C-alpha positions in Angstrom: -11.8 213.7 16.4 -10.9 217.4 16.8 -7.4 216.4 18.0 -7.0 213.9 15.1 -8.1 216.6 12.7 -5.6 219.1 14.1 -2.8 216.6 13.8 -3.8 215.7 10.2 -3.8 219.4 9.2 -0.2 219.7 10.6 0.9 216.7 8.6 -0.7 218.0 5.4 1.3 221.3 5.9 4.5 219.3 6.4 3.9 217.4 3.2 3.2 220.7 1.4 6.5 222.1 2.6 8.2 219.0 1.2 6.4 219.6 -2.1 7.3 223.3 -2.3 11.0 222.5 -1.6 10.9 220.7 -5.0 8.4 222.9 -6.9 10.7 225.5 -8.4 13.7 223.1 -9.0 14.6 221.0 -12.0 12.9 218.0 -10.3 13.1 214.4 -11.3 10.0 212.8 -12.8 9.2 209.2 -13.7 6.5 207.2 -15.4 4.5 204.5 -13.6 3.4 201.3 -15.1 0.0 202.8 -16.0 1.8 205.6 -17.8 0.8 208.3 -15.2 3.6 210.6 -14.1 5.2 210.7 -10.6 7.8 213.2 -9.4 10.3 213.3 -6.5 7.8 215.7 -4.8 5.1 212.9 -4.8 7.5 210.6 -3.2 8.8 213.1 -0.7 5.3 214.0 0.4 4.3 210.3 0.6 7.2 209.6 3.0 6.4 212.6 5.2 2.7 211.6 5.5 3.1 207.9 6.0 5.8 208.5 8.7 3.8 211.1 10.5 0.5 209.2 10.4 2.3 206.2 11.9 3.2 208.4 14.9 -0.4 209.5 15.7 -2.4 206.3 15.1 -2.2 202.6 14.5 -4.5 202.7 11.5 -3.1 201.3 8.2 -2.2 203.7 5.4 -3.1 203.4 1.8 -1.4 205.9 -0.5 -1.3 206.4 -4.2 2.4 205.8 -3.9 2.1 202.6 -1.8 3.6 199.4 -3.1 0.4 197.5 -4.2 2.2 194.2 -3.6 2.4 194.9 0.2 -1.4 195.8 0.5 -3.4 193.2 -1.5 -7.2 193.1 -1.4 -7.1 190.1 0.9 -5.5 192.4 3.5 -7.3 195.6 2.7 -10.8 194.1 2.8 -10.3 193.5 6.6 -9.6 197.1 7.3 -12.5 198.9 9.1 -10.6 202.1 9.7 -7.6 203.4 7.6 -5.9 206.4 6.1 -6.4 207.0 2.4 -4.0 209.6 0.9 -2.9 211.1 -2.3 0.4 212.8 -1.4 0.3 215.0 -4.5 -3.0 215.1 -6.2 -2.7 216.8 -9.6 0.9 215.7 -10.6 0.4 217.0 -14.1 -0.6 220.4 -12.8 2.5 220.3 -10.6 4.6 219.6 -13.6 3.0 222.4 -15.5 3.5 224.7 -12.4 0.0 226.1 -12.5 -0.6 225.8 -8.7 -3.6 223.5 -9.0 -2.4 220.6 -7.0 -3.1 219.4 -3.4 -2.2 217.2 -0.6 -5.2 214.9 0.2 -5.5 213.0 3.5 -8.7 211.1 4.5 -9.7 208.8 7.3 -12.0 206.1 6.2 -14.3 204.2 8.6 -16.5 201.4 7.4 -16.5 202.7 3.8 -17.2 206.4 4.6 -14.7 209.3 4.6 -15.1 210.7 8.1 -12.2 213.1 8.1 -10.6 215.0 5.3 -7.8 217.5 4.7 -7.1 219.1 1.4 -4.1 221.5 1.3 -3.0 223.5 -1.7 0.6 224.4 -0.9 1.3 227.2 -3.5 -1.8 229.1 -2.4 -1.4 228.2 1.3 -5.1 227.3 1.2 -6.5 224.6 3.4 -9.9 222.9 3.4 -10.7 220.5 6.3 -13.6 218.7 7.9 -14.5 215.8 10.2 -17.7 214.1 11.1 -19.8 216.3 13.4 -17.4 219.2 13.3 -18.4 221.0 10.1 -16.3 222.0 7.1 -13.8 224.9 6.9 -11.6 226.9 4.6 -8.4 228.6 5.9 -6.4 231.0 3.8 -3.0 232.5 4.7 -3.3 235.4 7.1 -7.0 234.8 7.7 -9.2 233.1 10.3 -10.9 229.8 9.4 -14.4 230.2 8.0 -17.1 227.6 7.9 -18.2 226.6 4.4 -21.5 225.3 3.1 -22.7 224.2 -0.3 -24.8 226.7 -2.4 -28.6 226.2 -2.7 -30.0 224.9 -6.0 -30.4 227.8 -8.6 -33.9 229.0 -9.1 -35.5 228.7 -12.6 -33.7 230.9 -15.0 -30.7 231.4 -12.8 -27.1 230.4 -13.7 -25.7 227.0 -12.8 -22.0 227.2 -12.0 -20.3 223.9 -13.0 -16.7 222.9 -12.4 -14.9 220.4 -14.6 -11.6 218.7 -15.1 -8.9 220.6 -16.9 -7.7 217.5 -18.7 -10.5 214.8 -18.8 -14.1 214.4 -20.0 -14.6 217.7 -21.8 -17.0 216.2 -24.4 -19.3 214.5 -21.9 -19.2 217.6 -19.6 -20.5 219.6 -22.6 -23.3 217.1 -23.0 -24.2 217.3 -19.4 -24.2 221.1 -19.4 -26.6 221.1 -22.4 -29.3 219.8 -20.0 -29.2 223.0 -18.1 -30.6 226.3 -19.4 -28.0 228.7 -18.1 -24.5 227.5 -17.3 -21.1 229.0 -16.5 -18.2 226.5 -16.4 -14.7 226.6 -15.0 -11.9 224.0 -15.5 -9.5 223.2 -12.7 -7.1 220.5 -11.6 -7.0 218.2 -8.6 -9.5 217.8 -5.7 -9.9 221.6 -5.6 -13.0 221.0 -7.9 -14.9 219.2 -5.1 -13.9 221.9 -2.7 -15.4 224.6 -4.9 -18.7 222.8 -4.5 -18.2 222.4 -0.8 -17.6 226.2 -0.3 -20.5 227.2 -2.6 -18.4 228.7 -5.4 -19.9 226.0 -7.8 -23.2 224.1 -7.8 -22.0 220.9 -9.5 -19.0 218.9 -10.4 -20.0 216.0 -12.7 -17.0 213.6 -13.0 -17.5 211.6 -16.2 -13.9 210.3 -16.5 -11.8 207.9 -14.4 -10.5 208.7 -10.9 -9.2 206.6 -8.0 -10.4 206.5 -4.4 -7.4 208.5 -3.1 -8.4 211.3 -5.5 -11.7 212.0 -3.9 -11.9 210.7 -0.3 -10.5 213.7 1.6 -12.6 216.2 -0.4 -15.7 214.1 -0.1 -15.5 214.3 3.7 -15.4 218.1 3.2 -18.3 218.2 0.8 -20.5 216.1 3.0 -19.7 218.1 6.2 -20.5 221.2 4.2 -24.0 219.8 3.5 -23.3 218.3 0.0 -23.2 214.9 -1.6 -20.9 212.9 -3.8 -23.1 210.5 -5.7 -22.5 207.4 -7.9 -24.6 206.8 -11.1 -27.3 205.1 -9.0 -27.4 208.3 -6.8 -26.0 206.5 -3.7 -23.0 208.0 -1.9 -19.5 207.2 -3.2 -17.9 204.6 -0.9 -14.4 203.4 -0.1 -12.6 200.1 0.5 -15.5 198.1 -0.8 -13.8 196.3 -3.7 -10.4 195.2 -4.9 -10.4 197.7 -7.7 -9.5 201.2 -6.5 -11.1 203.0 -9.4 -14.2 205.1 -8.7 -17.3 204.9 -10.7 -18.3 208.2 -12.4 -19.9 210.6 -9.8 -21.4 214.0 -9.3 -20.8 216.5 -6.5 -23.9 218.5 -5.6 -26.1 219.7 -2.8 -28.8 217.1 -3.8 -30.1 215.4 -6.9 -32.2 217.6 -9.2 -34.6 216.4 -11.9 -33.1 219.0 -14.3 -29.8 217.1 -14.6 -30.4 213.7 -12.9 -31.4 211.7 -15.9 -28.7 213.2 -18.1 -26.0 212.3 -15.5 -27.3 208.8 -15.1 -27.4 208.3 -18.9 -23.9 209.7 -19.4 -22.6 207.5 -16.6 -23.5 204.2 -18.4 -20.6 202.1 -19.7 
């Protein structure tokens, strides 16, 4: 697992180089059928990752930029172990050039993210983890440091909550109202989950749509850092269990707390 993690980190950095080669240019952008944006950087990173993963393992690869016609549910439901990637998570942030985008690479085994690498190329910041190996953050010019989630705030202390820069602001405000003392920060991409993993935030309630490739890599990091990514029924978020690749609403935390549990479950109802 350590060797596979090291190889995946190298691949994420290669994809980051491909993205940064495009970042400050007049890059081409397109619109997908679901109206979400995609750029030539997304496609370049996809090509780098898929090619490189094929050289280190025989596991199938599911990418946000994969052709869905070539990987129908009838095929995917047979996969026990596979790579799940978002070559450029936070494409809107990339287009706005605000540096809040990442390369996400996860290894899924029997529905669980067992390895994850999240790389933020403009910051040269890397988060990585694998089952049994712990979770780490590595910044440019520094040594890796092991990360852990923050303990639950004591009564009267401040809850640090991270939310999406672009989605779910109203429901996030309703959730925050359940807590007495709150400070909130908005951010793009899977960096939000990583803030909880490293203890910079206590909670990330996601009350807006995401897809499985948006969360898998960072979930592996959160879990190895001692945290949880929980569905509305407070069971762990899982992968590859259904044809639909949309996630349910979820919350990232160290553990469920009565102070917010009922509010989260109520806001998560359709």
